[in-house]
C-alpha positions in Angstrom: 11.5 -5.6 -21.1 13.7 -2.8 -19.9 12.1 -0.6 -17.2 11.2 2.8 -18.3 13.1 4.6 -15.5 13.2 8.1 -17.1 9.4 8.2 -17.5 8.8 6.7 -14.1 11.3 9.0 -12.4 9.7 12.1 -14.1 6.3 10.9 -12.9 7.5 10.6 -9.3 9.1 14.0 -9.3 5.8 15.7 -10.0 4.0 17.1 -6.9 0.9 15.2 -5.9 -1.4 18.2 -6.1 -0.6 18.9 -9.8 -2.3 15.7 -11.0 -5.4 15.4 -8.8 -8.9 15.5 -10.3 -12.4 15.4 -8.9 -13.3 11.9 -10.1 -13.0 8.4 -8.6 -9.9 8.3 -6.5 -7.7 6.0 -4.5 -7.1 6.7 -0.8 -4.0 4.9 0.6 -2.6 5.2 4.1 0.0 3.2 6.0 1.0 2.1 9.5 4.3 0.8 10.8 4.4 -2.1 13.3 7.6 -3.1 15.2 8.0 -4.6 18.7 4.3 -4.2 19.4 4.2 -0.5 18.6 1.8 0.7 15.8 2.4 4.1 14.2 0.5 5.9 11.5 3.1 7.1 9.1 1.6 10.6 8.9 2.0 10.9 12.7 5.0 12.4 14.5 7.7 9.8 14.9 8.0 8.1 18.3 11.5 8.8 19.7 11.4 5.5 21.6 10.9 3.5 18.4 14.3 2.5 16.9 12.7 2.3 13.4 12.6 5.7 11.7 10.9 6.3 8.4 10.5 8.8 5.5 7.2 8.6 3.6 6.4 10.0 0.2 3.1 10.0 -1.7 2.8 10.3 -5.4 -0.4 10.8 -7.3 -1.1 9.2 -10.7 -4.0 11.6 -11.2 -7.2 9.6 -12.0 -5.0 6.5 -12.3 -4.2 6.1 -8.6 -1.5 6.7 -6.0 1.9 5.3 -5.1 3.5 5.4 -1.6 7.2 5.1 -1.0 8.4 4.5 2.6 12.1 4.3 3.6 12.6 2.5 6.9 15.9 2.7 8.9 16.8 0.5 11.8 18.8 2.6 14.2 19.1 0.0 16.9 22.0 -2.4 17.6 20.0 -5.5 16.7 18.0 -6.7 13.6 14.4 -5.8 13.8 11.2 -7.4 12.3 9.0 -4.7 10.7 5.5 -4.9 9.3 3.9 -2.2 7.2 0.1 -2.2 7.0 -1.6 -0.4 4.1 -5.3 0.5 4.1 -6.9 1.4 0.8 -10.3 2.9 -0.2 -11.7 3.4 -3.6 -13.9 6.5 -3.6 -16.9 6.7 -4.0 -17.6 3.6 -2.0 -20.8 2.5 -3.6 -21.9 -0.9 -5.0 -18.5 -2.4 -4.6 -17.3 -5.9 -4.9 -13.7 -7.0 -3.9 -11.6 -10.1 -3.8 -8.1 -11.2 -3.1 -6.4 -12.7 -6.2 -3.8 -15.4 -5.4 -3.1 -15.8 -9.2 -2.1 -12.1 -9.6 -0.9 -11.6 -6.0 -3.0 -8.5 -5.5 -6.4 -7.1 -4.4 -9.2 -6.1 -6.8 -12.0 -3.7 -6.0 -14.9 -3.2 -8.5 -17.3 -0.3 -8.3 -19.5 -1.0 -11.3 -17.7 1.3 -13.7 -14.0 1.0 -12.7 -11.6 -1.4 -11.1 -9.0 -0.7 -8.5 -5.9 -2.9 -8.0 -3.9 -2.7 -4.7 -0.4 -4.1 -4.3 3.0 -3.5 -2.9 6.5 -4.8 -2.4 9.5 -4.7 0.0 12.9 -6.2 -0.5 11.5 -8.0 -3.6 8.8 -9.6 -1.4 5.0 -9.2 -2.0 1.9 -9.1 0.2 2.0 -11.3 3.3 -1.4 -10.7 5.1 -4.5 -9.2 3.5 -8.2 -8.7 3.7 -11.2 -6.9 2.1 -14.0 -5.8 4.4 -16.9 -3.4 4.9 -15.7 0.2 5.5 -18.3 0.3 8.3 -16.8 -2.5 10.2 -15.4 -1.7 13.6 -12.2 0.3 13.3 -11.6 -0.5 17.0 -11.3 -4.2 16.2 -9.1 -3.6 13.2 -6.7 -1.4 15.2 -6.6 -4.0 18.0 -5.5 -6.6 15.5 -2.9 -4.3 13.9 -1.4 -3.7 17.3 -0.9 -7.5 17.5 0.8 -7.4 14.1 -2.0 -9.2 12.2 -4.9 -8.9 9.8 -7.9 -11.2 9.9 -7.9 -12.8 6.5 -11.1 -12.2 4.5 -10.9 -12.8 0.7 -14.3 -11.5 -0.5 -16.6 -8.6 0.4 -19.4 -6.5 -1.0 -20.8 -3.0 -0.3 -18.8 0.1 0.7 -15.4 -1.5 1.1 -11.8 -1.0 2.4 -8.8 -3.3 1.7 -5.8 -3.9 3.9 -2.5 -5.7 3.4 0.9 -6.1 5.0 4.5 -6.0 3.7 6.9 -7.6 6.1 10.7 -7.9 6.4 13.6 -8.0 8.8 15.9 -4.9 8.8 19.5 -5.6 9.8 21.0 -3.2 12.3 21.9 0.2 10.9 20.4 -0.5 7.5 17.6 1.0 5.4 15.0 -0.7 3.2 12.4 0.8 0.9 8.8 -0.3 0.7 6.4 0.6 -2.1 2.6 0.3 -2.2 0.2 1.4 -4.9 -3.5 1.6 -5.7 -4.2 2.0 -9.4 -7.5 2.2 -11.2 -8.8 1.6 -14.8 -11.8 0.5 -16.8 -10.7 -3.1 -17.3 -8.7 -5.8 -15.5 -6.2 -5.6 -18.3 -5.7 -1.8 -17.7 -4.9 -2.2 -14.0 -2.7 -5.3 -14.4 -0.7 -3.4 -17.0 -0.2 -0.5 -14.6 0.6 -3.0 -11.8 3.3 -4.7 -14.0 4.8 -1.4 -15.0 5.0 0.0 -11.5 6.4 -3.3 -10.0 9.0 -3.5 -12.7 10.2 0.1 -12.1 10.1 0.2 -8.3 12.1 -3.0 -8.2 14.7 -1.4 -10.4 14.7 1.8 -8.3 14.9 0.0 -4.9 
């Protein structure tokens, strides 16, 4: 099926604030890891880090959120880069989550709705992932991220967060684009349809 590029491009051109509503929502933030340095993408760029980035966030209203991150390797050598994405499905009550090897994504259920979390870089999908209690030690999580890893945990219950990585090697002087998304709906079919549509379009646009 041909990607609906006009519809998708129009959606991404809309400002995030124009589509937000006060209902269940997806929170999605990202970190860049390279050469042992971990940077939150909303932070000021580190001039020592040869990997520069441009991050854009697009809201799908009550349907979720998409992140686009362009990474540029300004060094004289190829660089291994890992992007870590942390997602929360608000409100975090009575949740159940699991990692789906079959669909290559993460599902979070809150009783009434379902959130699907996924991403891609250079045509590659999720490498490392976990679902865990939102109350777990952030200090431990950050310590692991600084080492470039996520402790695998496939199932969790309660007030939850999910995390996954996208990983690639960027040749010297080149730029790659990563996409991550968290979408929500009332059924598994709904979120898988959104997932397929987004994946199809971002691969065509990358």
